[in-house]
C-alpha positions as CSV (number, residue, x, y, z in Angstrom):
1,M,19.3,19.1,52.7
2,S,21.2,16.4,51.2
3,K,24.0,17.2,48.3
4,K,25.7,15.7,45.7
5,Y,29.4,15.1,45.1
6,A,31.0,13.5,41.8
7,L,34.5,12.6,41.0
8,I,35.1,12.2,37.0
9,I,38.1,10.4,36.0
10,G,39.1,10.1,32.4
11,N,42.5,8.5,31.1
12,N,43.9,8.1,27.7
13,Q,47.1,9.0,28.2
14,H,50.0,6.5,29.1
15,N,53.6,6.2,29.7
16,D,54.1,2.9,28.8
17,S,53.1,2.4,24.8
18,A,52.2,-1.3,25.6
19,W,48.6,0.2,26.4
20,P,46.4,0.5,23.3
21,D,45.7,4.0,22.6
22,L,42.0,5.3,23.7
23,K,40.2,8.1,21.6
24,T,37.6,9.1,23.8
25,P,38.2,8.8,27.8
26,E,39.1,12.6,28.1
27,I,36.3,14.0,26.1
28,D,33.9,11.7,27.7
29,A,35.0,12.7,31.2
30,K,34.7,16.7,30.1
31,S,31.2,15.8,28.7
32,V,30.1,14.0,32.0
33,A,31.3,16.5,34.1
34,E,29.9,19.3,32.3
35,V,26.1,17.7,32.4
36,L,26.7,16.9,35.9
37,Q,27.4,20.7,37.0
38,D,24.5,21.8,34.7
39,R,22.1,23.3,37.5
40,Q,19.1,22.7,35.3
41,I,20.5,19.0,34.7
42,G,22.4,17.3,37.1
43,G,22.5,19.8,39.5
44,F,25.6,18.5,41.9
45,D,27.0,20.9,44.3
46,Q,30.6,19.4,43.7
47,V,32.2,18.1,40.6
48,D,35.6,17.2,40.7
49,I,37.6,16.1,37.3
50,A,40.7,14.2,36.6
51,L,42.3,13.7,33.4
52,N,45.3,11.6,32.5
53,A,45.6,10.8,36.3
54,S,48.1,8.9,38.0
55,V,47.5,6.1,40.0
56,R,48.3,8.2,43.3
57,E,46.3,11.2,42.0
58,M,43.1,8.6,41.1
59,R,43.9,7.2,44.9
60,I,43.8,10.3,46.3
61,A,41.0,11.9,44.7
62,I,38.7,8.6,45.4
63,G,39.7,8.8,48.9
64,K,38.5,12.4,49.3
65,L,34.9,11.3,47.3
66,F,34.3,8.5,49.9
67,N,35.8,10.1,52.9
68,P,33.2,9.6,55.6
69,H,33.8,12.9,57.4
70,H,33.3,14.9,53.6
71,H,29.6,13.7,53.3
72,K,25.9,12.4,55.4
73,P,24.0,9.3,55.0
74,D,21.5,10.8,52.5
75,D,24.3,12.4,50.1
76,I,24.9,11.3,46.7
77,L,28.3,10.0,45.8
78,L,29.3,9.4,42.5
79,L,32.5,8.0,40.6
80,Y,32.8,8.1,36.9
81,F,35.9,6.3,35.2
82,S,36.4,6.1,31.4
83,G,39.8,4.2,30.3
84,H,41.5,1.2,30.9
85,G,40.8,-1.7,33.1
86,E,43.2,-4.8,33.7
87,L,43.1,-8.0,35.2
88,D,45.6,-9.8,36.8
89,S,46.5,-13.6,36.9
90,N,44.4,-13.8,39.9
91,D,41.4,-12.3,38.3
92,D,41.7,-8.7,40.5
93,L,40.7,-5.7,38.4
94,Y,43.0,-2.9,38.4
95,F,42.1,0.4,37.0
96,V,45.1,1.9,34.9
97,G,46.9,5.3,35.5
98,R,49.3,7.5,33.4
99,E,52.2,5.5,34.7
100,T,50.9,2.3,35.1
101,Q,53.0,-0.6,33.4
102,H,51.4,-3.2,31.2
103,E,53.6,-5.9,32.7
104,M,53.2,-5.0,36.3
105,V,49.8,-3.8,36.5
106,Y,49.2,-5.6,40.1
107,A,52.0,-3.5,41.4
108,T,51.5,-0.1,39.3
109,G,47.5,-0.1,39.0
110,L,44.7,0.8,41.2
111,E,43.0,-2.0,42.6
112,A,39.2,-2.0,42.6
113,I,39.2,-3.7,45.9
114,Y,40.7,0.0,47.2
115,I,37.4,1.8,46.0
116,T,35.4,-1.2,47.2
117,R,36.6,-0.6,50.8
118,L,36.4,3.1,50.7
119,M,32.5,3.1,49.7
120,D,32.1,0.6,52.3
121,N,33.1,2.7,54.8
122,A,31.6,5.8,53.6
123,R,28.6,6.9,55.4
124,S,26.4,7.5,52.1
125,Q,23.9,5.0,51.3
126,R,23.5,6.4,47.8
127,Q,26.5,5.8,45.9
128,V,26.5,5.6,42.2
129,I,29.6,4.0,40.4
130,I,29.9,4.5,36.5
131,L,32.2,2.5,34.5
132,D,33.3,2.8,30.8
133,S,36.2,0.8,30.5
134,C,38.0,-1.5,28.5
135,Y,38.9,-4.5,30.4
136,S,41.4,-5.8,28.0
137,G,42.6,-8.9,30.3
138,A,38.9,-10.3,30.3
139,F,39.6,-12.6,27.6
140,G,41.3,-15.7,26.6
141,K,43.5,-17.2,29.1
142,G,44.4,-20.5,27.6
143,G,42.1,-20.3,25.0
144,T,38.7,-19.6,27.4
145,E,37.3,-16.7,28.3
146,S,37.8,-15.9,31.9
147,A,35.0,-13.3,33.0
148,V,34.5,-11.7,36.8
149,P,31.2,-10.1,37.3
150,T,31.3,-6.4,37.7
151,K,28.7,-7.0,40.7
152,A,30.7,-9.3,42.6
153,I,33.8,-7.1,42.2
154,F,32.3,-3.8,43.6
155,E,29.4,-5.4,45.8
156,G,31.4,-5.3,49.5
157,N,29.4,-4.7,52.5
158,G,27.8,-1.4,51.8
159,E,24.3,-0.5,51.2
160,G,22.7,1.5,48.7
161,R,25.1,1.0,46.0
162,Y,24.3,1.4,42.4
163,I,26.5,0.0,39.3
164,L,26.3,1.2,35.7
165,A,28.7,-0.3,33.5
166,S,29.2,-0.4,29.6
167,S,29.8,-4.1,29.6
168,E,29.3,-7.4,31.7
169,A,31.7,-9.6,33.1
170,L,34.4,-7.3,32.1
171,Q,34.1,-8.3,28.6
172,R,35.8,-6.2,25.7
173,S,34.3,-3.0,25.4
174,W,33.4,-0.2,23.1
175,E,37.2,0.3,21.9
176,S,36.7,-2.6,19.6
177,D,33.4,-1.7,17.6
178,A,34.3,0.4,14.4
179,T,30.9,2.1,15.1
180,L,33.0,4.6,17.5
181,D,34.3,6.2,14.5
182,E,31.2,8.1,13.8
183,V,30.7,10.0,17.2
184,D,33.0,11.9,19.4
185,H,32.2,9.8,23.0
186,S,32.6,6.1,23.4
187,F,29.3,4.4,22.5
188,F,28.3,3.9,26.5
189,T,29.3,7.9,27.6
190,H,27.4,9.3,24.1
191,F,24.0,7.7,25.3
192,L,24.9,8.4,28.8
193,V,25.1,12.0,28.1
194,E,22.9,12.4,25.5
195,G,19.9,10.9,27.7
196,L,20.7,13.7,30.6
197,R,21.3,16.4,28.2
198,T,18.0,16.3,26.1
199,G,15.7,14.8,28.9
200,A,15.4,11.7,26.4
201,A,16.3,9.1,29.6
202,D,12.9,10.8,31.5
203,R,11.3,7.7,30.1
204,D,8.2,8.0,32.6
205,N,8.1,12.1,32.0
206,D,7.9,12.9,35.8
207,G,10.5,15.5,35.0
208,W,13.6,13.6,36.8
209,V,16.0,10.8,35.7
210,H,16.2,8.0,37.7
211,V,19.3,5.8,37.3
212,G,17.4,3.1,36.2
213,E,15.6,5.0,33.4
214,L,19.3,6.3,32.7
215,Y,20.4,2.5,32.0
216,D,17.2,1.8,30.0
217,H,18.0,4.7,27.5
218,I,21.7,3.7,27.3
219,R,20.8,0.0,26.9
220,D,18.6,0.9,24.4
221,G,20.8,3.1,22.4
222,M,23.5,0.8,22.4
223,T,21.5,-2.7,21.4
224,K,20.6,-0.8,18.3
225,G,24.0,0.4,17.3
226,S,26.1,-2.8,18.3
227,R,25.7,-6.0,18.8
228,R,29.0,-6.9,20.7
229,Q,28.5,-4.9,23.7
230,T,25.7,-5.0,26.1
231,P,25.7,-2.5,29.5
232,I,24.8,-3.8,33.1
233,Q,23.3,-2.2,35.9
234,H,23.2,-3.6,39.3
235,A,21.2,-2.1,42.3
236,L,22.6,-3.1,45.9
237,N,20.5,-2.6,48.7
238,L,18.4,0.4,47.4
239,D,15.2,1.5,49.2
240,G,13.8,2.7,45.6
241,D,15.1,4.1,42.6
242,L,17.9,6.5,42.8
243,I,17.3,10.3,41.0
244,I,20.5,11.1,39.7
245,A,19.3,14.2,37.4
246,R,16.4,16.5,36.6
247,S,15.0,16.8,32.8
248,P,16.0,19.7,31.3
249,V,12.6,19.6,29.2
250,S,9.4,19.9,31.3
251,P,7.0,16.9,31.5
252,F,4.6,18.6,29.1
253,E,7.0,19.3,26.8
254,R,8.5,15.9,26.7
255,A,4.7,14.7,26.3
256,S,3.6,17.2,23.4
257,E,6.8,16.1,21.7
258,Q,6.1,12.3,22.1
259,L,2.5,13.0,20.9
260,T,3.6,15.2,18.0
261,N,6.0,12.6,16.8
262,V,2.9,9.8,17.2
263,I,0.9,12.5,14.8
264,V,3.5,12.6,12.3
265,Q,3.8,9.0,12.3
266,A,0.4,8.8,11.7
267,E,0.3,11.2,9.1
268,N,3.1,9.2,7.1
269,A,1.1,6.2,7.5
270,A,-1.9,7.8,6.1
271,A,0.1,8.8,3.2
272,R,1.3,5.4,2.2
273,G,-2.1,4.1,2.2
274,D,-1.6,2.0,5.8
275,Y,-5.1,3.7,7.0
276,Q,-5.4,1.0,10.0
277,R,-1.9,1.9,11.4
278,A,-2.6,5.6,11.1
279,E,-6.2,5.1,13.0
280,A,-4.3,3.4,15.5
281,L,-1.4,6.0,16.1
282,L,-4.2,8.8,16.1
283,N,-6.3,6.8,18.7
284,S,-3.3,6.3,21.1
285,V,-2.7,10.2,21.1
286,I,-6.7,10.6,21.8
287,Q,-6.3,8.1,24.8
288,A,-3.1,9.3,26.2
289,D,-3.1,10.4,30.1
290,E,-1.3,13.4,29.2
291,T,-3.3,16.8,29.3
292,N,-2.3,18.2,25.9
293,E,-5.9,19.0,24.9
294,F,-5.0,20.9,21.6
295,L,-2.7,17.7,20.5
296,K,-5.7,15.8,21.4
297,D,-8.3,17.7,19.5
298,T,-5.9,17.7,16.5
299,A,-5.6,14.0,16.5
300,Q,-9.5,13.5,16.6
301,V,-9.9,16.1,13.7
302,M,-7.6,14.2,11.8
303,L,-9.1,10.9,12.4
304,N,-12.2,11.9,11.7
305,A,-10.8,13.0,8.0
306,L,-9.0,9.8,7.9
307,Q,-12.1,7.8,8.3
308,V,-13.5,9.8,5.6
309,E,-10.7,9.4,3.4
310,R,-10.4,5.6,3.9
311,T,-14.1,5.6,3.2
312,R,-13.6,7.5,0.3
313,A,-10.8,5.6,-1.1
314,R,-12.5,2.1,-0.6
315,A,-15.0,3.7,-2.5
316,Y,-12.9,4.5,-5.1
317,E,-11.4,1.0,-5.2
318,Q,-15.1,-0.2,-5.7
319,V,-15.1,2.1,-9.2
320,K,-11.7,0.5,-10.4
321,L,-13.1,-2.9,-9.8
322,L,-16.0,-2.3,-11.5
323,L,-13.8,-0.9,-14.3
324,K,-11.4,-3.9,-13.9
325,K,-14.7,-6.0,-14.2
326,R,-15.9,-4.7,-17.7
327,A,-19.2,-3.5,-15.7
328,I,-20.1,-1.0,-18.4
329,R,-23.5,0.0,-16.8
330,A,-22.5,-0.6,-13.0
331,A,-19.4,1.7,-13.4
332,P,-20.6,4.8,-14.8
333,T,-23.6,4.6,-12.5
334,A,-21.1,4.0,-9.6
335,W,-18.9,6.9,-10.9
336,Q,-21.6,9.3,-10.7
337,S,-22.3,8.5,-7.3
338,F,-18.8,8.9,-6.0
339,T,-18.1,12.1,-7.8
340,K,-21.2,13.6,-6.5
341,K,-20.3,12.5,-3.3
342,Y,-16.6,13.3,-3.4
343,P,-16.2,16.1,-5.7
344,G,-12.8,16.7,-7.5
345,Y,-11.2,13.3,-6.2
346,D,-9.8,11.3,-9.0
347,P,-5.7,10.2,-8.4
348,E,-5.9,7.7,-11.0
349,N,-7.9,9.7,-13.7
350,L,-10.7,7.1,-13.8
351,A,-12.8,10.0,-15.4
352,K,-11.3,9.6,-18.7
353,R,-11.3,5.8,-18.8
354,L,-14.8,5.9,-17.9
355,A,-16.2,8.7,-20.2
356,P,-16.7,6.2,-23.5
357,A,-18.6,3.6,-20.8
358,A,-20.6,6.8,-19.5
359,K,-21.7,7.9,-22.8
360,R,-25.6,7.1,-23.8
361,A,-27.0,6.1,-27.0
362,K,-29.9,8.2,-28.8
363,I,-32.9,6.2,-29.3
364,T,-35.1,7.3,-32.5
365,P,-38.4,5.5,-32.7
366,A,-38.3,5.1,-36.3
367,V,-37.0,6.6,-39.5
368,R,-37.4,10.1,-40.3
369,K,-39.5,9.1,-43.2
370,N,-41.9,6.3,-42.6
371,E,-45.4,7.5,-44.2
372,D,-46.0,4.2,-45.6
373,G,-45.3,2.3,-42.4
374,L,-42.2,0.5,-43.8
375,L,-40.8,-0.7,-40.4
376,P,-43.7,-1.6,-38.1
377,A,-42.7,-2.1,-34.3
378,P,-40.9,-3.2,-32.7
379,F,-38.5,-0.8,-34.5
380,A,-36.0,2.1,-33.1
381,W,-32.5,3.5,-34.4
382,I,-30.0,3.5,-31.5
383,E,-27.3,6.3,-32.2
384,I,-24.0,5.0,-31.6
385,P,-21.9,8.0,-29.8
386,G,-19.1,9.0,-31.6
387,K,-19.3,6.9,-34.6
388,N,-21.5,8.8,-37.0
389,Y,-24.1,6.1,-37.3
390,S,-27.0,4.2,-35.8
391,I,-27.6,0.5,-35.6
392,A,-31.1,-1.0,-35.4
393,K,-32.1,-1.7,-31.9
394,Y,-33.6,-5.2,-33.1
395,P,-32.8,-7.7,-35.9
396,L,-35.2,-7.3,-39.0
397,T,-38.3,-9.0,-38.3
398,N,-40.7,-11.0,-40.8
399,A,-43.2,-7.9,-40.4
400,Q,-40.4,-5.5,-41.4
401,F,-39.5,-7.5,-44.6
402,A,-43.1,-8.1,-45.4
403,P,-43.3,-4.5,-47.4
404,F,-40.2,-5.3,-49.4
405,I,-41.8,-8.6,-50.8
406,K,-45.2,-6.7,-51.2
407,A,-43.5,-3.7,-53.3
408,G,-42.2,-6.1,-55.8
409,G,-38.6,-6.3,-54.1
410,Y,-38.2,-9.8,-55.6
411,K,-39.1,-8.5,-59.1
412,N,-37.4,-5.2,-59.4
413,K,-33.4,-5.7,-60.6
414,K,-32.7,-2.1,-59.4
415,W,-32.7,-2.8,-55.8
416,W,-30.1,-5.9,-56.6
417,T,-26.6,-6.0,-56.9
418,A,-25.1,-8.1,-60.3
419,A,-24.2,-11.4,-58.6
420,G,-27.4,-10.9,-56.4
421,W,-30.0,-10.7,-59.4
422,Q,-27.9,-13.0,-61.2
423,M,-28.4,-15.6,-58.2
424,R,-32.3,-14.5,-57.7
425,E,-32.7,-15.4,-61.3
426,K,-31.0,-18.8,-61.2
427,E,-32.8,-20.0,-57.9
428,K,-36.4,-18.3,-59.0
429,W,-36.2,-16.6,-55.5
430,R,-39.5,-14.7,-54.8
431,E,-39.7,-14.8,-50.9
432,P,-37.2,-15.6,-48.2
433,R,-36.7,-19.9,-48.0
434,Y,-38.8,-20.3,-44.8
435,W,-41.3,-17.5,-45.6
436,T,-44.4,-19.8,-45.7
437,D,-43.3,-21.8,-42.3
438,A,-45.1,-21.2,-39.5
439,K,-42.2,-22.0,-37.4
440,W,-40.5,-19.5,-38.6
441,N,-42.6,-16.6,-39.6
442,G,-43.6,-15.1,-36.5
443,P,-44.5,-11.1,-37.2
444,E,-41.9,-10.2,-34.5
445,H,-39.7,-13.1,-35.2
446,P,-36.4,-12.3,-37.1
447,V,-36.6,-12.9,-40.8
448,V,-34.6,-16.2,-41.8
449,G,-33.7,-18.1,-44.8
450,V,-32.4,-14.6,-46.2
451,S,-29.3,-14.4,-48.4
452,W,-26.4,-11.8,-48.0
453,Y,-27.8,-10.7,-51.4
454,E,-31.3,-10.4,-50.5
455,A,-30.2,-8.4,-47.5
456,V,-28.5,-6.1,-49.5
457,A,-31.3,-5.4,-51.9
458,Y,-33.8,-4.8,-49.0
459,C,-31.4,-2.2,-47.8
460,L,-31.0,-0.4,-51.2
461,W,-34.7,-0.5,-51.4
462,L,-35.3,0.9,-48.1
463,S,-33.0,3.6,-48.6
464,E,-34.8,4.9,-51.6
465,K,-38.2,4.9,-49.8
466,T,-36.9,6.6,-46.8
467,S,-34.1,9.0,-48.7
468,Q,-31.6,7.4,-46.0
469,E,-28.4,5.6,-46.8
470,I,-29.2,2.5,-45.0
471,M,-27.5,-0.6,-45.4
472,L,-25.7,-3.6,-43.5
473,P,-23.2,-2.6,-40.7
474,T,-19.6,-3.1,-41.4
475,E,-18.1,-6.1,-39.3
476,D,-16.3,-3.2,-36.9
477,L,-19.5,-1.3,-36.6
478,W,-21.6,-4.4,-35.3
479,Q,-18.4,-5.2,-33.1
480,Y,-18.5,-1.8,-31.4
481,A,-22.4,-1.7,-31.0
482,A,-22.3,-5.0,-29.4
483,Q,-19.1,-4.4,-27.3
484,G,-18.3,-0.9,-26.7
485,D,-15.1,0.5,-25.3
486,D,-14.2,-1.9,-22.6
487,R,-13.4,-5.2,-24.4
488,R,-16.3,-7.2,-23.0
489,E,-16.5,-10.9,-23.8
490,Y,-20.7,-11.2,-24.6
491,P,-22.7,-8.0,-25.0
492,W,-23.8,-8.1,-21.1
493,G,-20.5,-8.7,-19.8
494,N,-17.7,-11.4,-19.5
495,E,-19.4,-14.1,-17.8
496,W,-21.6,-16.4,-20.2
497,D,-25.4,-16.6,-19.0
498,C,-27.4,-18.9,-21.2
499,K,-30.4,-17.1,-19.9
500,R,-29.6,-13.7,-21.4
501,C,-29.9,-14.9,-25.2
502,N,-31.7,-17.4,-27.2
503,N,-29.4,-20.6,-27.6
504,S,-29.0,-24.3,-27.4
505,V,-26.0,-24.6,-24.7
506,S,-27.5,-26.7,-22.0
507,P,-29.6,-26.3,-20.0
508,C,-31.0,-23.5,-22.3
509,D,-31.5,-25.9,-25.3
510,S,-33.6,-23.8,-28.0
511,N,-35.1,-25.2,-31.1
512,A,-36.3,-21.9,-33.1
513,T,-35.9,-18.5,-33.4
514,T,-37.8,-16.3,-30.5
515,P,-39.6,-12.4,-30.7
516,V,-36.6,-10.1,-31.0
517,R,-38.1,-8.3,-27.9
518,Q,-37.8,-11.4,-25.5
519,Y,-34.2,-10.7,-24.2
520,E,-34.5,-7.1,-24.0
521,G,-33.3,-5.5,-21.1
522,K,-30.4,-4.2,-19.2
523,N,-30.6,-7.4,-16.7
524,K,-31.0,-9.6,-19.8
525,G,-28.9,-9.5,-23.3
526,D,-28.6,-5.9,-24.1
527,S,-25.3,-4.4,-25.3
528,P,-23.7,-1.3,-23.4
529,F,-25.6,0.9,-25.9
530,G,-28.8,-0.8,-25.4
531,V,-28.9,-3.2,-28.7
532,V,-30.8,-6.2,-28.5
533,D,-30.3,-10.0,-29.9
534,M,-26.4,-9.0,-30.4
535,A,-26.3,-12.6,-29.2
536,G,-28.0,-15.7,-30.0
537,N,-31.1,-15.8,-32.3
538,V,-29.8,-15.4,-35.3
539,W,-26.4,-15.1,-36.9
540,E,-26.5,-11.5,-38.8
541,W,-25.1,-10.5,-42.3
542,C,-22.4,-7.8,-42.2
543,L,-21.5,-5.8,-45.5
544,T,-17.6,-6.9,-44.6
545,E,-16.1,-10.0,-46.6
546,Y,-14.5,-12.6,-44.8
547,E,-10.8,-12.8,-46.2
548,S,-10.4,-9.5,-47.3
549,K,-12.3,-7.2,-45.0
550,R,-13.2,-4.9,-47.6
551,N,-16.6,-3.4,-47.4
552,N,-18.3,-3.5,-51.0
553,L,-21.4,-4.8,-52.6
554,D,-19.2,-6.2,-55.3
555,G,-18.6,-10.1,-56.4
556,T,-19.4,-12.9,-54.8
557,N,-16.7,-13.4,-52.1
558,V,-17.7,-15.0,-48.8
559,R,-19.2,-12.6,-46.3
560,V,-19.2,-12.2,-42.6
561,L,-21.8,-12.9,-40.0
562,R,-21.7,-12.3,-36.6
563,G,-23.5,-13.1,-33.5
564,G,-24.4,-16.7,-32.6
565,S,-27.9,-18.2,-33.3
566,W,-30.5,-20.4,-31.7
567,L,-28.9,-23.4,-33.3
568,N,-25.4,-23.1,-31.5
569,G,-24.3,-25.0,-28.8
570,Y,-20.8,-23.7,-27.8
571,T,-20.5,-20.2,-25.8
572,G,-17.8,-19.2,-28.1
573,N,-20.1,-18.6,-30.9
574,F,-21.8,-15.9,-28.4
575,R,-18.5,-13.8,-27.8
576,V,-18.9,-10.4,-29.6
577,S,-15.5,-11.5,-31.2
578,A,-16.6,-14.4,-33.0
579,R,-16.4,-14.6,-36.6
580,N,-18.8,-16.8,-38.9
581,R,-18.5,-17.0,-42.7
582,Y,-20.9,-18.1,-45.9
583,T,-21.2,-17.4,-49.5
584,P,-23.3,-14.8,-50.0
585,D,-26.2,-17.3,-51.6
586,F,-26.5,-18.9,-48.4
587,R,-30.0,-18.7,-46.7
588,L,-30.1,-20.2,-43.0
589,N,-32.7,-21.3,-40.9
590,D,-30.9,-19.4,-38.3
591,G,-29.3,-16.4,-40.6
592,G,-30.8,-12.9,-40.8
593,F,-29.5,-9.5,-40.3
594,R,-30.1,-5.7,-39.1
595,L,-29.9,-2.3,-40.4
596,A,-27.1,0.5,-39.9
597,L,-28.3,3.9,-41.1
598,S,-25.3,6.4,-41.9
599,L,-25.6,10.0,-40.1
């Protein structure tokens, strides 16, 4: 049975003060020796350690390690050196012992060629040399770098040799890197010991640490922490990779730890909303070669839940988009479907934002007292949620205005304001301006050619007849009935569409009013509450004064009209925020009104 022998040298104390102090070789040597001696890791049969050794002590110890009479061809011989290395004027490498003189390294140092010759004469064909040295003489002869490849120094004529060094071409090593102040070992040896002690160097999870795997672990660790130093490896005439230690962690445990880490990464990715990354990580666990069925099942359950969560998040974003687009009907409908499928999920409290939009107006077919048929169809009151008033679903029609005329509305002063009666008397009004014109007097067409005074007189008359408080809507109430809570541009949404109302915007050029039900429907021009013709057909008188915005029945001040009409060819007139104004005596062929009812 083959055996394993190691010699560990760590020199950081020197008689000649010209040698720069080194911080870690003694600690490095002890740690390497400990991990190689550990029966669960290195399992070396013999590990000799020499600390702050003289050149003579190093020479004897190295000679003993490679003595051909003390080992067999399949035995493993390992030499580890941590300390100063130096080149002489001929670029020959020397290792510095306790008594080596800085100015006479060629005479007082241990020449590397001595080690090479011993290795050439050794019987073992599995030799490992690990060098963690600062080769201070490798730089700057005459301003240029002089570099001797480590491989060339130790190649010799032997077979089965593996060289692992902390830096290539004898470059200045770890001692010049400030990062070393943060660790107990040199940069190189820190990762060497850590890789063996934790099993992290077992890259293929087969339970064994090959020298090549150990190098890969050291290299990855060093390149992440330092840009000044790159370790090197050379395999000389080796038949396959050389096993240097066993992993203290079983392959199953190692694989389980790695899979667990991947699952944690997937969970973190999902938490930050990176579902694509999370799903990819979980799939890698499910498809792994390792046989930890528990973790694979866990990953599968997480993946299933994640896919549901991802679908839920996408649906939630769709509801948010509908809200952003001010889709007053679609957003509540989508939210209702969402909450039914995903109850209790509302991280951004959309329910509160959707509450006003989700309200439904209450529709009442006619006034409470309508014994005399004062408001023939089409007529309905729409109760606006939370506002203590209802508004007529349609503009007032000719058929609905006719009872006022028949009842003597133009003859009885009691229904008129003082200014209104004065104007009626002056202008001899007996009916709306276009009352007898067939172009304007269709029974279901909105009444036009009525002044603000006439509209108010009608409201006061109807209030008495029905025992209800009926008046023109204030400007604010009119706009809310047209717009709702979502600040939309038009009663139906934010995009202009001439097919949703009666207007003269090309190509929908109109030349007269239309029946009040012609543009009724949620896919036409209805407001969020189902109020019809809030854009187009006729401008509608409001109770409000234009300048002061007072709501009263007194005086002759200019009054507000809203909604745009069949005559308008500019889209801005149909915005729910657009204001128009006329003196209260003005009678237009594109002006009418609708009713409001206080609750």
